[in-house]
C-alpha positions in Angstrom: 11.4 78.3 75.9 11.3 78.9 72.1 11.5 82.7 72.7 14.6 82.2 75.0 16.4 80.0 72.5 15.6 82.4 69.6 16.9 85.4 71.6 20.2 83.6 72.3 20.7 82.4 68.8 20.3 85.9 67.4 22.7 87.3 70.0 25.3 84.6 69.1 24.9 85.1 65.4 25.3 88.8 65.7 28.5 88.5 67.8 30.1 86.0 65.4 29.1 87.9 62.3 30.6 91.1 63.7 33.8 89.2 64.4 33.8 87.8 60.9 33.1 91.2 59.3 36.1 92.7 61.2 38.3 89.8 60.0 37.3 90.2 56.4 37.6 94.0 56.5 41.1 93.6 57.8 42.0 91.2 55.0 40.6 93.6 52.4 42.7 96.5 53.8 45.9 94.5 53.8 48.1 95.8 51.0 50.0 92.5 50.9 47.0 90.3 50.5 46.9 88.3 47.3 44.6 89.4 44.5 41.2 87.9 44.8 41.3 87.0 41.1 43.8 84.3 42.0 41.2 82.3 43.9 40.6 78.7 42.5 37.0 79.3 41.3 36.4 75.6 40.8 36.8 74.8 44.5 36.4 78.1 46.4 33.4 76.9 48.5 33.0 73.7 50.5 29.9 72.4 52.2 30.9 70.0 55.1 29.4 67.6 57.6 31.2 66.6 60.8 30.2 63.0 61.7 32.5 62.7 64.7 31.2 65.8 66.6 30.1 64.3 70.0 26.6 65.3 71.0 26.1 67.6 68.0 24.8 67.4 64.4 27.0 70.0 62.7 27.0 71.5 59.2 29.4 74.2 57.9 30.4 76.1 54.8 33.9 77.3 54.0 34.5 80.2 51.5 37.8 81.4 50.1 38.4 85.2 50.7 41.8 85.5 49.1 44.3 83.1 47.4 45.3 81.7 50.8 42.7 82.8 53.4 39.2 81.5 54.0 36.4 81.8 56.5 34.2 78.9 57.7 30.8 79.3 59.3 28.9 76.5 60.9 25.7 75.8 62.9 24.9 72.7 64.9 22.0 71.2 66.9 23.3 70.0 70.3 21.5 67.1 71.9 24.1 65.9 74.5 26.3 67.6 77.0 28.3 66.6 80.1 28.1 67.5 83.8 30.2 66.3 86.7 29.2 63.2 88.5 29.9 62.6 92.2 33.6 63.1 91.8 35.9 65.4 89.7 37.3 62.4 87.8 36.7 62.9 84.1 35.6 59.2 83.9 32.7 60.2 86.2 31.3 62.8 83.9 27.6 62.2 83.0 26.1 62.7 79.5 22.8 64.7 79.8 20.1 65.3 77.3 19.9 68.9 76.1 18.3 71.1 73.5 20.8 73.5 72.2 22.4 75.5 69.4 26.1 75.8 68.5 27.5 78.5 66.2 31.0 78.2 64.8 33.3 80.6 63.0 36.9 80.3 62.0 39.5 81.9 59.7 42.2 79.8 58.0 45.5 80.6 56.5 46.7 78.0 54.0 50.5 77.5 53.9 51.2 74.9 51.1 53.3 76.1 48.1 52.3 73.0 46.2 48.6 73.0 46.6 46.1 75.8 46.0 43.7 76.8 48.9 41.5 75.5 50.3 43.7 72.4 50.3 46.9 71.5 52.1 47.9 72.5 55.6 46.3 75.5 57.4 46.2 77.3 60.7 44.0 80.0 62.3 41.7 81.1 65.1 38.3 79.6 65.9 35.4 81.2 67.7 32.2 79.5 69.0 29.0 80.1 70.9 26.7 77.5 72.5 23.3 77.8 74.2 22.0 74.8 76.0 18.7 74.0 77.8 19.1 70.9 80.0 16.4 68.3 80.7 14.2 68.9 83.7 15.6 67.9 87.1 19.0 67.5 85.6 20.5 67.5 89.1 18.5 64.3 90.0 17.0 65.8 93.1 14.5 63.6 95.1 10.8 64.4 94.6 9.3 66.6 97.3 5.8 67.7 98.2 5.5 71.4 97.3 3.5 72.0 100.5 6.3 70.7 102.7 8.1 73.3 104.8 11.4 71.8 103.6 10.4 72.0 99.9 13.2 73.5 97.7 12.5 74.8 94.2 15.4 74.5 91.7 14.8 75.9 88.3 15.8 74.4 84.9 19.4 74.7 84.0 20.5 76.9 81.1 24.0 77.4 79.9 25.7 79.9 77.6 29.4 79.5 76.6 32.0 81.2 74.4 35.0 79.4 72.9 38.2 80.8 71.6 41.0 78.5 70.3 43.6 78.0 67.6 43.4 75.3 65.1 46.1 73.5 62.9 45.2 70.9 60.3 45.0 69.7 56.8 42.3 69.5 54.1 42.6 67.3 51.0 40.8 66.9 47.8 39.5 63.3 47.0 38.7 63.1 43.3 37.2 66.2 41.7 35.0 67.5 44.4 34.9 65.5 47.6 37.1 66.7 50.5 38.5 65.3 53.7 39.7 67.4 56.7 41.6 66.4 59.9 42.5 69.1 62.4 43.1 69.8 66.1 42.8 72.9 68.2 43.7 74.2 71.7 42.0 77.0 73.6 39.5 77.8 76.3 35.8 78.0 77.0 34.0 80.3 79.4 30.5 79.1 80.6 27.7 81.0 82.2 25.2 78.6 83.8 21.9 79.7 85.4 19.4 77.7 87.5 17.1 79.4 90.0 18.2 78.8 93.6 20.5 75.9 92.5 23.2 77.4 94.8 25.8 74.6 95.6 24.5 72.4 92.9 26.1 74.6 90.2 29.8 74.2 91.3 29.1 70.6 92.1 28.0 69.8 88.5 29.3 72.4 86.1 32.7 71.4 84.6 35.4 74.1 84.9 37.2 76.4 87.2 35.0 78.7 89.2 35.2 82.5 88.4 32.0 83.9 89.8 29.1 82.2 91.7 25.9 83.1 93.5 22.7 81.2 94.4 21.4 81.1 90.9 24.3 81.6 88.5 27.8 80.3 88.0 30.7 81.4 85.7 33.4 78.9 85.0 36.4 78.6 82.6 37.9 75.4 81.2 40.7 74.4 78.8 39.4 73.3 75.4 41.1 70.7 73.2 39.2 69.5 70.1 39.8 67.1 67.2 37.9 67.8 64.0 37.1 65.5 61.2 34.9 66.5 58.3 33.9 65.4 54.8 32.7 67.9 52.3 31.8 68.8 48.7 33.8 71.5 47.0 32.4 73.6 44.2 
């Protein structure tokens, strides 16, 4: 399992860093971009924790690239995720134990004329990648004798997902170095779930609108709305 997790982490990091590199290169080539010497060197980096991130312990770093543009990179350990219960009602969703990794990357454009970045109101795109390994027998199937002619083997559930959304929010300086951020975002998530011979169990339990399905894999899409709260230290 460790080899599988490591492989997916490397793939996710590579994809996000390529996106980040393209964004930064585009900024550097923009003739209208502010001079990098105008950056507030006393607060151009922020280390943040996100205490309200459900099911995830999440740490990120924000770094100014120009006077009004920054990039934020984060990594999280995911320990809870949700599957459908017996109905499609959101109140029937069930929290399941997982072992997973989340990778987050965003670009921010600060708009305030009264405050220097990275403080004041901002907006910008957000990208994310998640790899989850669910607990054994996550579908709660009854125990069966492997020698029985009716025995059905269902493999462990794995899930990859990609997120794309747009975020609007504000970040504020508390004292000389501590920061507070509140933001919201809207977008979408595409999930690829795999479990050997799970068949009908995947559409029954994976949250989202079905795109592709076969006996062992399932691709679904779902709207994504998120609220973000973080506290940090700027230096």
